[in-house]
C-alpha positions, 0 to 999 in steps of 0.5 A: 542130544548132547555134543558127545552123542552127536559126535558118536553119530558122525562115525569119526575115527581118531588118528594117533600120531607121534610128534616131537616132545618139545615146543620146537623141533628142527625141520631137516627139509627146511633146515630151520627150527619150527614151532610144534603146534601140537605141543601148544595143545598139550593136554589129557589126550597126549602122552610123553615118552622117551626112547633113548635120548629122544622125547616124543609126544603121542597124540590123538587127533581127528583128521577130517579136513575133507568134512567141515562138520567132522573137522569142527566137532573134532576141534570141540572134542579135543578141546573137551579132552585137553581142558581148553574148553574151560577157557571159553567164557561168556561176558557177564555184562548183559549188553555184551554177552559175547564169547571170548577166550581167557588166558587166566581162568581166575578172570573169566567173567568179563571180556574187557575192563570196560564190561567189568566197569559197566557191570559194577556201575549197574550193580551199584545203581541197583543196590542203591535203588533197593536201599532207597526203596527200603529206607522209605518204608 
């Protein structure tokens, strides 16, 4: 069963909300500027609208804080919608193979510079071994 089928069997319902249409907003209760965490996740499931002089973001979230399974799948579905899932990578170095989140999609092969160096050293040794094998024949 793929992940979308799994989510569909859970009976999850999205909730629509309107949030500030900027990266920060002024909280009148606390009398200070706050970071708009929804803005950081701005993606395909969000829409920006302007009414008068005020910009707002229309967003859909899965708000299942009472059920950890539904909450977890809600995070996955949102990541699939807004493209954040593309930033989840697995290190190419066989001894590492850990998952990591990259900040640059062009550099999504290795978790660390050390992993990259070890992989290139290993691949070089493999190429030399093949070259030596064919050179003897």
